[in-house]
Wavefront OBJ file of the C-alpha trace (Angstrom):
o trace
v 8.903 28.328 46.591
v 5.540 29.051 47.264
v 2.916 27.587 45.668
v -1.017 27.782 44.390
v -3.382 26.273 43.400
v -4.665 26.705 39.395
v -7.413 24.978 38.035
v -7.403 21.430 35.951
v -6.403 22.188 32.614
v -3.929 19.817 30.173
v -0.531 21.504 30.955
v 1.934 20.897 29.846
v 4.944 23.510 29.919
v 6.520 22.039 26.417
v 4.235 20.583 23.340
v 6.165 19.650 20.394
v 4.591 21.434 17.410
v 3.633 18.727 14.696
v 1.671 18.315 10.979
v -1.123 15.792 11.268
v -0.547 14.455 7.572
v -3.783 12.907 5.776
v -5.428 11.606 2.603
v -9.150 13.236 2.795
v -10.477 11.898 -0.578
v -7.056 11.281 -1.923
v -6.472 14.465 -1.220
v -2.821 15.943 1.266
v -4.117 17.232 4.028
v -2.239 18.702 6.830
v -3.300 19.865 11.233
v -1.061 21.601 12.870
v -1.659 19.847 17.074
v 0.398 20.689 19.917
v -0.738 17.082 21.716
v 1.933 14.463 21.064
v 4.028 12.251 22.570
v 5.817 8.722 21.789
v 3.744 6.275 23.003
v 5.447 3.086 22.897
v 9.778 1.934 22.218
v 8.921 -1.979 21.131
v 7.265 -1.267 18.740
v 7.622 2.143 17.830
v 4.381 3.629 18.505
v 3.828 8.213 19.032
v 0.522 9.136 19.162
v -1.375 12.480 18.645
v -5.115 13.731 20.332
v -7.016 15.104 17.698
v -10.588 17.182 18.748
v -13.307 14.563 17.224
v -14.602 17.354 14.875
v -11.073 17.647 13.052
v -11.837 17.191 9.236
v -8.220 15.159 9.215
v -10.078 12.310 11.225
v -11.956 11.748 8.008
v -8.249 10.463 7.301
v -7.723 8.862 9.687
v -10.792 6.932 9.333
v -11.216 6.324 5.326
v -7.205 4.932 5.485
v -6.220 4.192 8.804
v -2.706 5.587 8.237
v -0.980 9.302 9.015
v 1.807 11.365 9.513
v 3.105 13.437 11.828
v 5.893 15.753 10.390
v 8.450 18.022 11.791
v 8.279 21.773 11.039
v 11.469 23.807 11.588
v 11.244 27.053 12.965
v 11.666 28.438 9.172
v 8.512 27.327 8.627
v 5.980 28.744 11.381
v 3.818 30.699 9.563
v 2.585 27.338 7.153
v 2.632 24.787 10.037
v 0.359 27.849 11.641
v -1.903 28.447 9.009
v -2.340 24.765 8.674
v -4.064 24.907 12.795
v -6.332 27.566 12.008
v -7.162 27.039 8.368
v -9.843 23.521 7.745
v -9.214 21.845 5.020
v -13.218 21.038 5.378
v -13.628 24.534 4.239
v -9.699 25.062 2.146
v -7.451 22.824 0.140
v -4.831 22.531 2.248
v -2.842 19.923 0.436
v -0.641 22.758 -1.397
v 0.699 24.133 1.592
v 3.854 21.558 1.348
v 4.911 19.202 -1.278
v 3.968 15.739 -0.486
v 5.542 12.580 -0.935
v 4.480 9.303 -0.471
v 6.838 5.975 1.470
v 5.574 2.548 1.885
v 2.179 3.157 3.413
v 0.781 4.815 0.358
v -1.641 6.354 2.120
v 0.220 9.287 4.734
v 1.003 12.251 2.865
v 4.761 13.689 4.344
v 5.419 17.167 3.565
v 8.264 17.829 1.906
v 9.603 21.041 3.841
v 9.371 19.429 7.042
v 13.080 18.475 8.479
v 11.228 14.920 9.686
v 8.079 12.524 8.682
v 7.210 9.539 10.323
v 5.120 7.490 8.509
v 1.935 5.794 11.012
v -0.129 2.702 10.295
v -3.356 3.581 13.029
v -2.937 1.065 15.840
v -5.606 3.200 18.038
v -7.807 5.225 18.814
v -9.293 6.438 22.571
v -11.784 7.807 23.397
v -10.867 10.506 25.673
v -13.780 13.355 25.883
v -14.167 16.226 23.770
v -10.362 14.493 21.875
v -9.630 11.656 20.497
v -6.206 10.017 21.139
v -4.689 8.000 18.279
v -2.018 5.939 19.040
v 0.070 4.990 15.620
v 2.441 1.994 14.979
v 5.535 3.628 13.088
v 5.718 2.047 9.588
v 8.784 4.192 8.780
v 10.457 7.825 9.847
v 12.225 9.704 7.344
v 14.514 12.196 8.150
v 15.969 15.079 5.651
v 20.497 14.020 5.116
v 20.860 17.451 6.363
v 19.960 17.397 9.929
v 21.262 14.522 10.617
v 24.156 13.926 13.055
v 25.557 10.508 13.331
v 22.691 8.872 10.802
v 20.314 10.399 13.801
v 18.390 13.172 13.771
v 19.774 16.496 15.571
v 17.113 19.067 17.175
v 20.037 21.446 16.682
v 19.828 21.414 12.692
v 16.443 20.665 12.919
v 15.479 23.388 14.907
v 11.632 21.838 15.612
v 8.633 23.802 17.193
v 7.615 24.302 20.605
v 4.109 24.858 21.979
v 3.917 26.874 24.703
v 0.995 28.465 25.908
v -1.076 29.397 22.358
v 2.900 30.825 22.196
v 5.142 29.033 18.910
v 9.089 28.725 19.752
v 12.441 27.504 18.965
v 14.133 24.661 20.805
v 17.654 26.860 23.216
v 21.266 25.405 24.245
v 21.508 22.349 25.179
v 22.219 22.254 29.191
v 23.193 18.433 30.018
v 22.976 14.574 28.923
v 20.278 13.057 29.514
v 20.835 9.793 31.314
v 24.644 11.474 33.213
v 23.558 14.302 34.280
v 22.271 14.054 37.507
v 25.240 10.989 38.662
v 26.982 14.451 39.218
v 23.664 14.451 42.233
v 25.125 14.709 45.702
v 21.888 14.540 47.062
v 20.202 17.006 50.176
l 1 2 3 4 5 6 7 8 9 10 11 12 13 14 15 16 17 18 19 20 21 22 23 24 25 26 27 28 29 30 31 32 33 34 35 36 37 38 39 40 41 42 43 44 45 46 47 48 49 50 51 52 53 54 55 56 57 58 59 60 61 62 63 64 65 66 67 68 69 70 71 72 73 74 75 76 77 78 79 80 81 82 83 84 85 86 87 88 89 90 91 92 93 94 95 96 97 98 99 100 101 102 103 104 105 106 107 108 109 110 111 112 113 114 115 116 117 118 119 120 121 122 123 124 125 126 127 128 129 130 131 132 133 134 135 136 137 138 139 140 141 142 143 144 145 146 147 148 149 150 151 152 153 154 155 156 157 158 159 160 161 162 163 164 165 166 167 168 169 170 171 172 173 174 175 176 177 178 179 180 181 182 183 184 185 186
């Protein structure tokens, strides 16, 4: 395969699409983000990169809590809407039905199959964005999206993001920590 340089950029082939939930001045607000991932196993933490200018940051600063909500492909229109419209100009509290868990200040979107409640652990200034690290207080999942008590990606039908396009998740192609055992070497 011939490789050609394409320049430095924040490129990952695919990223999860999440809705960052915060309370801003007592109202639920949701912002679409794709720059999110696991940060630590013990204690369990996740992180998301958020532009410093985003209205959502006001809620994180105000409450020191936030949520990451995993939307399904059925909610792509509402999910994208939350990335197009700023909570500073338009009230987005009615886009999803909000409920509150342990932390009581991080709104969770009922329509999303999985919701992750987070306490702010740290915020790292990376330039244009802040890397927001949250310690997970609780994970909520729709019972219908579980298999053997664990979230099932086929039932969740998460939205993935790649180069300004949303995709669904395809078929299973192998088991992690197992498929590689078949490698015979070169």
